[in-house]
OpenMM code with the backbone's topology and positions (N, CA, C; nanometers):
from openmm import Vec3, app, unit

residues = "MET LYS GLN GLU TYR ARG TYR SER LYS GLN ARG LEU LEU ASN GLN ASP GLY GLU VAL ASN GLU ASN GLY GLU LYS HIS GLY THR TRP ARG THR PHE TYR SER ASN GLY GLN LEU ARG GLU ILE VAL THR TYR ASP ASN GLY LYS LYS ILE ASP THR VAL ARG SER PHE HIS PHE ASN GLY LYS ASN HIS MET MET ARG VAL TYR ASP LYS ASN GLY LYS ALA ASN GLY GLU LEU MET ILE PHE TYR SER THR GLY GLN LEU SER GLN HIS ALA SER PHE ARG ASN ASN ARG LEU PHE GLY GLN ASP THR SER PHE TYR GLU ASN GLY LYS ILE ASN ARG ILE ILE GLU HIS GLY ASP SER ILE LYS LEU THR LYS LYS PHE ILE TYR SER GLU LYS TRP LYS LEU SER GLU ILE GLU GLN TYR GLU ASN ASP SER LEU ILE ILE LYS SER GLU GLU".split()
positions = [
    Vec3(0.0668, -0.1021, 0.0371),
    Vec3(-0.0094, 0.0023, -0.0078),
    Vec3(0.1077, 0.1261, -0.0041),
    Vec3(0.0296, 0.2151, -0.0620),
    Vec3(0.1190, 0.3497, -0.0904),
    Vec3(-0.0046, 0.4522, -0.0142),
    Vec3(0.0809, 0.5697, 0.0805),
    Vec3(-0.0092, 0.6681, 0.1009),
    Vec3(0.0133, 0.7554, -0.0079),
    Vec3(-0.1247, 0.8199, -0.0074),
    Vec3(-0.1321, 0.9125, -0.1344),
    Vec3(-0.2040, 1.0696, -0.0666),
    Vec3(-0.1630, 1.1851, -0.1283),
    Vec3(-0.2043, 1.3159, -0.0921),
    Vec3(-0.2762, 1.3887, -0.1867),
    Vec3(-0.3680, 1.4263, -0.2325),
    Vec3(-0.4015, 1.5047, -0.3374),
    Vec3(-0.4439, 1.6450, -0.3037),
    Vec3(-0.4076, 1.7313, -0.3884),
    Vec3(-0.4080, 1.8698, -0.3287),
    Vec3(-0.4903, 1.9235, -0.4571),
    Vec3(-0.5475, 2.0391, -0.4460),
    Vec3(-0.6420, 2.1575, -0.5146),
    Vec3(-0.5558, 2.2267, -0.5950),
    Vec3(-0.6331, 2.2953, -0.6896),
    Vec3(-0.5044, 2.4100, -0.7532),
    Vec3(-0.4461, 2.5035, -0.6708),
    Vec3(-0.5272, 2.5361, -0.5764),
    Vec3(-0.4884, 2.6467, -0.4561),
    Vec3(-0.3758, 2.5597, -0.3686),
    Vec3(-0.3288, 2.4511, -0.3948),
    Vec3(-0.2100, 2.3769, -0.3047),
    Vec3(-0.2552, 2.3549, -0.1858),
    Vec3(-0.4070, 2.3057, -0.1415),
    Vec3(-0.4502, 2.2683, -0.0214),
    Vec3(-0.4967, 2.1551, -0.0176),
    Vec3(-0.4690, 2.0892, 0.0868),
    Vec3(-0.5001, 1.9159, 0.0414),
    Vec3(-0.6481, 1.9085, 0.0454),
    Vec3(-0.6877, 1.8179, -0.0516),
    Vec3(-0.8297, 1.8133, -0.0941),
    Vec3(-0.8716, 1.6512, -0.0088),
    Vec3(-0.7581, 1.5485, -0.0580),
    Vec3(-0.8044, 1.4047, -0.0230),
    Vec3(-0.6460, 1.3449, 0.0065),
    Vec3(-0.6847, 1.2313, 0.1281),
    Vec3(-0.5745, 1.1650, 0.1562),
    Vec3(-0.6221, 1.0246, 0.2018),
    Vec3(-0.5028, 0.8936, 0.1376),
    Vec3(-0.5439, 0.7929, 0.1526),
    Vec3(-0.4695, 0.6929, 0.1227),
    Vec3(-0.4833, 0.5654, 0.0936),
    Vec3(-0.3728, 0.4526, 0.0397),
    Vec3(-0.4508, 0.4403, -0.0919),
    Vec3(-0.3570, 0.3853, -0.1643),
    Vec3(-0.3943, 0.3248, -0.3065),
    Vec3(-0.3145, 0.1827, -0.3009),
    Vec3(-0.3826, 0.0884, -0.3665),
    Vec3(-0.3224, -0.0598, -0.3835),
    Vec3(-0.2337, -0.0689, -0.4975),
    Vec3(-0.1604, -0.1701, -0.5359),
    Vec3(-0.0440, -0.1532, -0.6274),
    Vec3(-0.1153, -0.1431, -0.7724),
    Vec3(-0.2389, -0.1391, -0.7765),
    Vec3(-0.2973, -0.1146, -0.9014),
    Vec3(-0.3774, 0.0491, -0.8816),
    Vec3(-0.3197, 0.1268, -0.8022),
    Vec3(-0.3653, 0.2379, -0.8121),
    Vec3(-0.4869, 0.2651, -0.7408),
    Vec3(-0.5838, 0.1362, -0.6888),
    Vec3(-0.6974, 0.2041, -0.6469),
    Vec3(-0.6975, 0.2311, -0.4668),
    Vec3(-0.8049, 0.3203, -0.4545),
    Vec3(-0.8223, 0.3572, -0.3264),
    Vec3(-0.8337, 0.2319, -0.2452),
    Vec3(-0.7746, 0.1987, -0.1341),
    Vec3(-0.8170, 0.1220, -0.0343),
    Vec3(-0.7650, 0.1787, 0.1011),
    Vec3(-0.8785, 0.1238, 0.2158),
    Vec3(-0.8743, 0.1789, 0.3354),
    Vec3(-0.9222, 0.2883, 0.3561),
    Vec3(-0.8947, 0.3848, 0.4712),
    Vec3(-1.0004, 0.4918, 0.4920),
    Vec3(-0.9209, 0.6207, 0.3906),
    Vec3(-1.0497, 0.6724, 0.3254),
    Vec3(-1.0006, 0.7947, 0.2435),
    Vec3(-1.0739, 0.8988, 0.3253),
    Vec3(-1.0106, 1.0675, 0.3249),
    Vec3(-1.0874, 1.1609, 0.3503),
    Vec3(-1.0725, 1.2643, 0.2639),
    Vec3(-1.1778, 1.3523, 0.2570),
    Vec3(-1.1933, 1.4372, 0.1703),
    Vec3(-1.2096, 1.5764, 0.2545),
    Vec3(-1.1439, 1.6952, 0.2371),
    Vec3(-1.1597, 1.8301, 0.3006),
    Vec3(-1.2366, 1.9300, 0.1911),
    Vec3(-1.2873, 2.0193, 0.2739),
    Vec3(-1.3301, 2.1598, 0.2032),
    Vec3(-1.1818, 2.2215, 0.2128),
    Vec3(-1.2080, 2.3387, 0.1294),
    Vec3(-1.0988, 2.4180, 0.1025),
    Vec3(-1.0170, 2.5007, 0.2573),
    Vec3(-1.1123, 2.5002, 0.3761),
    Vec3(-1.0772, 2.5631, 0.4909),
    Vec3(-1.0014, 2.4569, 0.5506),
    Vec3(-1.0041, 2.3411, 0.5112),
    Vec3(-0.9548, 2.2294, 0.5681),
    Vec3(-1.0390, 2.1252, 0.6526),
    Vec3(-1.1270, 2.1970, 0.6717),
    Vec3(-1.2574, 2.1262, 0.7552),
    Vec3(-1.2915, 1.9655, 0.6956),
    Vec3(-1.3129, 1.8782, 0.7526),
    Vec3(-1.3868, 1.7259, 0.7020),
    Vec3(-1.4884, 1.7283, 0.6344),
    Vec3(-1.4593, 1.6937, 0.4917),
    Vec3(-1.5794, 1.6885, 0.4042),
    Vec3(-1.6815, 1.5500, 0.4240),
    Vec3(-1.5867, 1.4282, 0.4120),
    Vec3(-1.6277, 1.3050, 0.3815),
    Vec3(-1.4987, 1.2313, 0.4420),
    Vec3(-1.5759, 1.0366, 0.4588),
    Vec3(-1.5103, 0.9907, 0.5156),
    Vec3(-1.5496, 0.8834, 0.4289),
    Vec3(-1.4561, 0.7760, 0.3640),
    Vec3(-1.4790, 0.6719, 0.2611),
    Vec3(-1.3875, 0.5579, 0.2808),
    Vec3(-1.4355, 0.4224, 0.3545),
    Vec3(-1.3506, 0.3457, 0.3304),
    Vec3(-1.3379, 0.2324, 0.2129),
    Vec3(-1.2626, 0.2030, 0.1584),
    Vec3(-1.2491, 0.1522, 0.0306),
    Vec3(-1.1805, 0.0002, 0.0609),
    Vec3(-1.2201, -0.0843, -0.0190),
    Vec3(-1.1620, -0.2610, -0.0816),
    Vec3(-1.1101, -0.2787, -0.2097),
    Vec3(-0.9961, -0.1889, -0.2470),
    Vec3(-0.9696, -0.1975, -0.3918),
    Vec3(-1.0341, -0.1383, -0.4780),
    Vec3(-1.0796, -0.0172, -0.4500),
    Vec3(-1.1233, 0.0649, -0.5269),
    Vec3(-1.2947, 0.0730, -0.5321),
    Vec3(-1.3486, -0.0201, -0.4118),
    Vec3(-1.4922, -0.0247, -0.4070),
    Vec3(-1.5146, 0.0567, -0.2526),
    Vec3(-1.6465, 0.1053, -0.2269),
    Vec3(-1.7034, 0.1646, -0.1527),
    Vec3(-1.7156, 0.0641, -0.0444),
    Vec3(-1.7257, 0.0584, 0.0898),
    Vec3(-1.7624, -0.0493, 0.1821),
    Vec3(-1.7799, 0.0035, 0.3444),
    Vec3(-1.8419, -0.0681, 0.4055),
    Vec3(-1.8977, 0.0103, 0.5378),
    Vec3(-1.9962, 0.1117, 0.5214),
    Vec3(-1.9497, 0.2272, 0.6421),
    Vec3(-2.0395, 0.3535, 0.6184),
    Vec3(-2.0054, 0.4401, 0.5831),
    Vec3(-2.0269, 0.5302, 0.4650),
    Vec3(-1.9747, 0.6367, 0.4041),
    Vec3(-2.0584, 0.7714, 0.4614),
    Vec3(-1.9502, 0.8675, 0.5050),
    Vec3(-2.0032, 0.9893, 0.5900),
    Vec3(-1.9566, 1.0822, 0.5356),
    Vec3(-2.0640, 1.1973, 0.5141),
    Vec3(-2.0192, 1.3369, 0.4708),
    Vec3(-2.0688, 1.4118, 0.5263),
    Vec3(-2.0073, 1.5473, 0.5469),
    Vec3(-2.0541, 1.6536, 0.6464),
    Vec3(-2.0324, 1.7870, 0.5924),
    Vec3(-2.1663, 1.8577, 0.6213),
    Vec3(-2.1562, 1.9853, 0.6093),
    Vec3(-2.0650, 2.0785, 0.6459),
    Vec3(-2.0273, 2.1955, 0.5838),
    Vec3(-1.9352, 2.2827, 0.6259),
    Vec3(-1.9356, 2.3050, 0.7244),
    Vec3(-2.0178, 2.3287, 0.8239),
    Vec3(-2.0125, 2.4089, 0.9438),
    Vec3(-1.9353, 2.2329, 1.0375),
    Vec3(-1.9530, 2.1509, 0.9983),
    Vec3(-1.8972, 2.0190, 1.0637),
    Vec3(-2.0070, 1.9248, 1.1113),
    Vec3(-2.1491, 1.9461, 1.0695),
    Vec3(-2.2344, 1.8598, 1.1228),
    Vec3(-2.2533, 1.7474, 1.0212),
    Vec3(-2.3024, 1.6392, 1.0498),
    Vec3(-2.3156, 1.5545, 0.9582),
    Vec3(-2.4074, 1.5791, 0.8294),
    Vec3(-2.3792, 1.5384, 0.7207),
    Vec3(-2.4647, 1.5653, 0.5901),
    Vec3(-2.5298, 1.4503, 0.5352),
    Vec3(-2.4400, 1.3447, 0.5425),
    Vec3(-2.4998, 1.2227, 0.5130),
    Vec3(-2.4089, 1.0784, 0.5519),
    Vec3(-2.5173, 0.9914, 0.5859),
    Vec3(-2.4425, 0.8504, 0.6206),
    Vec3(-2.5119, 0.7354, 0.5262),
    Vec3(-2.4420, 0.6523, 0.4328),
    Vec3(-2.5068, 0.5251, 0.4041),
    Vec3(-2.4197, 0.4579, 0.3800),
    Vec3(-2.4518, 0.3145, 0.4279),
    Vec3(-2.4102, 0.1870, 0.4146),
    Vec3(-2.4088, 0.0835, 0.3019),
    Vec3(-2.2526, 0.0632, 0.2932),
    Vec3(-2.2093, -0.0204, 0.1888),
    Vec3(-2.1969, -0.1725, 0.2297),
    Vec3(-2.2136, -0.2450, 0.1167),
    Vec3(-2.1749, -0.3960, 0.1630),
    Vec3(-2.0016, -0.4262, 0.1198),
    Vec3(-1.9558, -0.5528, 0.1585),
    Vec3(-1.8348, -0.5572, 0.1092),
    Vec3(-1.8270, -0.5832, -0.0524),
    Vec3(-1.9331, -0.5693, -0.1279),
    Vec3(-1.8949, -0.5826, -0.2803),
    Vec3(-1.9350, -0.4306, -0.3189),
    Vec3(-1.9398, -0.3638, -0.2248),
    Vec3(-1.9577, -0.2154, -0.2661),
    Vec3(-2.0838, -0.1807, -0.3276),
    Vec3(-2.1644, -0.2067, -0.2696),
    Vec3(-2.3274, -0.1835, -0.3195),
    Vec3(-2.3884, -0.1069, -0.2010),
    Vec3(-2.4869, -0.0366, -0.2526),
    Vec3(-2.5243, 0.0166, -0.1127),
    Vec3(-2.6488, -0.0574, -0.0288),
    Vec3(-2.6362, -0.1090, 0.0706),
    Vec3(-2.7118, -0.1937, 0.0981),
    Vec3(-2.7152, -0.1584, 0.2608),
    Vec3(-2.8068, -0.1319, 0.3091),
    Vec3(-2.8553, -0.0363, 0.4477),
    Vec3(-2.9138, 0.0671, 0.4432),
    Vec3(-2.8906, 0.1550, 0.5739),
    Vec3(-2.9596, 0.2717, 0.5786),
    Vec3(-2.8776, 0.3841, 0.4908),
    Vec3(-2.9473, 0.5040, 0.4847),
    Vec3(-2.9340, 0.6297, 0.4416),
    Vec3(-2.9882, 0.6941, 0.4905),
    Vec3(-2.9294, 0.8123, 0.5680),
    Vec3(-2.9534, 0.9249, 0.6127),
    Vec3(-2.8968, 1.0268, 0.5981),
    Vec3(-2.9660, 1.1297, 0.5363),
    Vec3(-2.9504, 1.2904, 0.5124),
    Vec3(-2.9850, 1.4036, 0.6269),
    Vec3(-2.9228, 1.4882, 0.6692),
    Vec3(-2.9538, 1.5564, 0.7315),
    Vec3(-2.9094, 1.7281, 0.7000),
    Vec3(-3.0188, 1.8305, 0.7587),
    Vec3(-2.9980, 1.9620, 0.7146),
    Vec3(-2.8575, 1.9939, 0.7844),
    Vec3(-2.8243, 2.1312, 0.7465),
    Vec3(-2.7054, 2.1999, 0.7869),
    Vec3(-2.7263, 2.2320, 0.9497),
    Vec3(-2.8225, 2.1978, 1.0150),
    Vec3(-2.8955, 2.2152, 1.1192),
    Vec3(-2.8396, 2.1121, 1.2219),
    Vec3(-2.8550, 1.9766, 1.1788),
    Vec3(-2.8237, 1.8716, 1.2382),
    Vec3(-2.9850, 1.8044, 1.2109),
    Vec3(-3.0827, 1.8298, 1.1798),
    Vec3(-3.2001, 1.7881, 1.1584),
    Vec3(-3.2337, 1.6951, 1.0866),
    Vec3(-3.2737, 1.5738, 1.0537),
    Vec3(-3.2743, 1.4280, 1.0134),
    Vec3(-3.3645, 1.5126, 0.8506),
    Vec3(-3.3181, 1.4976, 0.7457),
    Vec3(-3.3764, 1.5342, 0.6155),
    Vec3(-3.4586, 1.4426, 0.5560),
    Vec3(-3.3734, 1.3244, 0.5632),
    Vec3(-3.4330, 1.1572, 0.4972),
    Vec3(-3.3798, 1.0497, 0.5454),
    Vec3(-3.4471, 0.9554, 0.5602),
    Vec3(-3.4367, 0.8357, 0.6367),
    Vec3(-3.4655, 0.7406, 0.5132),
    Vec3(-3.3649, 0.6679, 0.4586),
    Vec3(-3.4018, 0.5505, 0.3658),
    Vec3(-3.3799, 0.4113, 0.3994),
    Vec3(-3.3576, 0.3312, 0.3018),
    Vec3(-3.2852, 0.1887, 0.3002),
    Vec3(-3.2538, 0.1634, 0.1940),
    Vec3(-3.1417, 0.0698, 0.1478),
    Vec3(-3.1066, 0.0173, 0.0187),
    Vec3(-3.1188, -0.1004, 0.0124),
    Vec3(-3.1253, -0.2011, -0.0704),
    Vec3(-3.0823, -0.2956, -0.1166),
    Vec3(-3.0377, -0.3308, -0.2210),
    Vec3(-2.9315, -0.3836, -0.2585),
    Vec3(-2.8525, -0.4012, -0.3826),
    Vec3(-2.8548, -0.2604, -0.5044),
    Vec3(-2.8128, -0.1747, -0.4018),
    Vec3(-2.7886, -0.0464, -0.4762),
    Vec3(-2.9078, 0.0439, -0.5132),
    Vec3(-3.0464, -0.0402, -0.4640),
    Vec3(-3.1779, 0.0312, -0.4957),
    Vec3(-3.2530, 0.0932, -0.3684),
    Vec3(-3.3403, 0.1834, -0.3813),
    Vec3(-3.4103, 0.2365, -0.2670),
    Vec3(-3.5102, 0.0901, -0.2378),
    Vec3(-3.5389, 0.0993, -0.0839),
    Vec3(-3.6372, -0.0577, -0.0762),
    Vec3(-3.7067, 0.0019, 0.0950),
    Vec3(-3.8346, -0.0365, 0.0338),
    Vec3(-3.8834, -0.0415, 0.2139),
    Vec3(-3.9186, 0.1318, 0.2052),
    Vec3(-3.9352, 0.1605, 0.3196),
    Vec3(-3.9843, 0.3212, 0.3635),
    Vec3(-3.8864, 0.4020, 0.3505),
    Vec3(-3.9268, 0.5290, 0.2671),
    Vec3(-3.8254, 0.6342, 0.2365),
    Vec3(-3.9176, 0.7592, 0.2853),
    Vec3(-3.8673, 0.8224, 0.4141),
    Vec3(-3.9280, 0.9094, 0.4622),
    Vec3(-3.8226, 1.0647, 0.4718),
    Vec3(-3.9178, 1.1328, 0.4114),
    Vec3(-3.8319, 1.2827, 0.4014),
    Vec3(-3.9072, 1.3711, 0.5023),
    Vec3(-3.8276, 1.4629, 0.5777),
    Vec3(-3.9030, 1.5301, 0.6878),
    Vec3(-3.8469, 1.6894, 0.6494),
    Vec3(-3.9507, 1.7799, 0.6776),
    Vec3(-3.9172, 1.9212, 0.6926),
    Vec3(-3.8399, 1.9323, 0.7818),
    Vec3(-3.7789, 2.0731, 0.7854),
    Vec3(-3.6611, 2.1289, 0.8636),
    Vec3(-3.7085, 2.1205, 1.0257),
    Vec3(-3.8558, 2.1352, 1.0509),
    Vec3(-3.9104, 2.1214, 1.1870),
    Vec3(-3.9230, 2.0210, 1.2445),
    Vec3(-3.8483, 1.8655, 1.1505),
    Vec3(-3.8782, 1.7987, 1.2003),
    Vec3(-4.0267, 1.6863, 1.1683),
    Vec3(-4.0956, 1.7817, 1.1026),
    Vec3(-4.2407, 1.6857, 1.0988),
    Vec3(-4.2303, 1.6415, 0.9367),
    Vec3(-4.3117, 1.5171, 0.9258),
    Vec3(-4.2889, 1.4076, 0.7984),
    Vec3(-4.3368, 1.5164, 0.6866),
    Vec3(-4.2649, 1.5068, 0.5568),
    Vec3(-4.3007, 1.5720, 0.4536),
    Vec3(-4.3667, 1.4782, 0.3378),
    Vec3(-4.2948, 1.3448, 0.3185),
    Vec3(-4.3470, 1.2691, 0.2630),
    Vec3(-4.2919, 1.0982, 0.2879),
    Vec3(-4.3789, 1.0214, 0.2265),
    Vec3(-4.3359, 0.8692, 0.2854),
    Vec3(-4.3668, 0.7723, 0.1527),
    Vec3(-4.2590, 0.7344, 0.1170),
    Vec3(-4.2594, 0.6603, -0.0028),
    Vec3(-4.2472, 0.5198, 0.0091),
    Vec3(-4.3109, 0.4337, -0.0310),
    Vec3(-4.3168, 0.2741, -0.0012),
    Vec3(-4.2393, 0.2657, -0.1551),
    Vec3(-4.0959, 0.1849, -0.1348),
    Vec3(-4.0450, 0.0975, -0.2506),
    Vec3(-4.0430, -0.0627, -0.2268),
    Vec3(-4.1262, -0.0948, -0.3308),
    Vec3(-4.1162, -0.2277, -0.3394),
    Vec3(-3.9914, -0.3136, -0.3763),
    Vec3(-3.9986, -0.4257, -0.4766),
    Vec3(-3.8939, -0.4950, -0.4982),
    Vec3(-3.8544, -0.4273, -0.6298),
    Vec3(-3.7456, -0.4464, -0.6399),
    Vec3(-3.6893, -0.3939, -0.7482),
    Vec3(-3.6563, -0.2644, -0.7660),
    Vec3(-3.7112, -0.2000, -0.8557),
    Vec3(-3.7284, -0.0317, -0.8786),
    Vec3(-3.8712, -0.0010, -0.8549),
    Vec3(-3.9562, -0.0627, -0.8109),
    Vec3(-4.0965, -0.0417, -0.8236),
    Vec3(-4.1679, 0.0483, -0.6998),
    Vec3(-4.2521, 0.1647, -0.7289),
    Vec3(-4.2901, 0.2491, -0.6148),
    Vec3(-4.3941, 0.1842, -0.6339),
    Vec3(-4.4569, 0.1687, -0.4799),
    Vec3(-4.5908, 0.1375, -0.4525),
    Vec3(-4.6617, 0.2333, -0.4096),
    Vec3(-4.6471, 0.2986, -0.3279),
    Vec3(-4.7248, 0.4114, -0.2735),
    Vec3(-4.6443, 0.5466, -0.1951),
    Vec3(-4.7248, 0.6536, -0.2169),
    Vec3(-4.6473, 0.7775, -0.2050),
    Vec3(-4.7447, 0.8723, -0.0820),
    Vec3(-4.6734, 0.9103, 0.0104),
    Vec3(-4.8074, 0.9911, 0.0969),
    Vec3(-4.7211, 1.1261, 0.1157),
    Vec3(-4.8048, 1.2164, 0.0850),
    Vec3(-4.7375, 1.3755, 0.1179),
    Vec3(-4.8034, 1.4516, 0.2092),
    Vec3(-4.7312, 1.5174, 0.3015),
    Vec3(-4.7761, 1.5787, 0.3958),
    Vec3(-4.7519, 1.7293, 0.3937),
    Vec3(-4.8320, 1.7902, 0.4300),
    Vec3(-4.8230, 1.9720, 0.4580),
    Vec3(-4.7407, 1.9977, 0.5733),
    Vec3(-4.6909, 2.0854, 0.5736),
    Vec3(-4.5903, 2.1225, 0.6970),
    Vec3(-4.6497, 2.1535, 0.8265),
    Vec3(-4.7911, 2.1058, 0.8170),
    Vec3(-4.8597, 2.1229, 0.9523),
    Vec3(-4.9106, 1.9510, 1.0018),
    Vec3(-4.8479, 1.8754, 0.8944),
    Vec3(-4.8774, 1.7290, 0.9680),
    Vec3(-5.0194, 1.6963, 0.8862),
    Vec3(-5.0554, 1.7250, 0.7725),
    Vec3(-5.1744, 1.7133, 0.7413),
    Vec3(-5.1619, 1.6366, 0.6021),
    Vec3(-5.2119, 1.5262, 0.6220),
    Vec3(-5.1904, 1.4132, 0.4567),
    Vec3(-5.2558, 1.5131, 0.3560),
    Vec3(-5.1898, 1.5486, 0.2565),
    Vec3(-5.2404, 1.6189, 0.1218),
    Vec3(-5.2701, 1.5314, 0.0003),
    Vec3(-5.1729, 1.4269, 0.0181),
    Vec3(-5.1962, 1.3473, -0.1254),
    Vec3(-5.1359, 1.1970, -0.0758),
    Vec3(-5.2320, 1.1289, -0.1943),
    Vec3(-5.1802, 0.9899, -0.1728),
    Vec3(-5.1809, 0.9477, -0.2831),
    Vec3(-5.0754, 0.8462, -0.3446),
    Vec3(-5.0419, 0.8043, -0.4657),
    Vec3(-5.0325, 0.6694, -0.4496),
    Vec3(-5.0996, 0.5775, -0.5552),
    Vec3(-5.0894, 0.4345, -0.5537),
    Vec3(-5.0141, 0.4110, -0.6961),
    Vec3(-4.9252, 0.3004, -0.7077),
    Vec3(-4.8756, 0.2961, -0.8354),
    Vec3(-4.8752, 0.1275, -0.8075),
    Vec3(-4.8452, 0.1054, -0.9389),
    Vec3(-4.8366, -0.0405, -0.9965),
    Vec3(-4.7512, -0.0256, -1.1071),
    Vec3(-4.6308, -0.1485, -1.0757),
    Vec3(-4.5504, -0.1034, -1.1752),
    Vec3(-4.5068, 0.0018, -1.2473),
    Vec3(-4.4571, 0.0492, -1.1277),
    Vec3(-4.4060, 0.2274, -1.1487),
    Vec3(-4.5231, 0.2863, -1.2361),
    Vec3(-4.6249, 0.2817, -1.2589),
    Vec3(-4.7298, 0.3375, -1.3128),
    Vec3(-4.8475, 0.3828, -1.1981),
    Vec3(-4.8712, 0.5280, -1.1971),
    Vec3(-4.9749, 0.5802, -1.1336),
    Vec3(-5.1145, 0.5458, -1.1371),
    Vec3(-5.1721, 0.4774, -1.0526),
    Vec3(-5.2636, 0.4079, -1.0485),
    Vec3(-5.3992, 0.4740, -1.0138),
    Vec3(-5.3932, 0.4981, -0.8899),
    Vec3(-5.4556, 0.6057, -0.7987),
    Vec3(-5.3920, 0.7526, -0.7459),
    Vec3(-5.4620, 0.8228, -0.7449),
    Vec3(-5.4288, 0.9759, -0.6991),
    Vec3(-5.5189, 1.0353, -0.6193),
    Vec3(-5.5057, 1.0751, -0.4844),
    Vec3(-5.6006, 1.1601, -0.4211),
    Vec3(-5.5796, 1.2636, -0.3598),
    Vec3(-5.6336, 1.3703, -0.3517),
    Vec3(-5.5512, 1.5121, -0.2707),
    Vec3(-5.6885, 1.5084, -0.1536),
    Vec3(-5.6443, 1.5667, -0.0578),
    Vec3(-5.7197, 1.5581, 0.0604),
    Vec3(-5.7505, 1.7110, 0.0491),
] * unit.nanometer
topology = app.Topology()
chain = topology.addChain("A")
for resn in residues:
    res = topology.addResidue(resn, chain)
    for name in ("N", "CA", "C"):
        topology.addAtom(name, app.Element.getBySymbol(name[0]), res)
């Protein structure tokens, strides 16, 4: 393994980590904002992302966390945060595709929408809420085609 440092045009450290004998990223890599603040931490296995990838807002708070399996596929939780630290989206992946319940939130913490993802890429249901937590729209899908839409 060889330690590698990558710099921006302004000669500021942009990334650091190790590469294998094939020049592929391996082990923990860090990416930085221009002010030196940590932007992202990714673990690689011979060029493939594995484990939990974490990115950060410019203010240092969590921006995103996504779980990858040993084969480099997104398998597990995805969480995205507002710069305030409040949860913006919570979803799950299976074999690089959204699967199950995908919930988005307003910045005040109330639910914005809930989407149910079925097997493969099929969207099954979508519930959209107003900021005052009032159900405003429901959509039902079959084979990714909208079959029912109702507005409250």
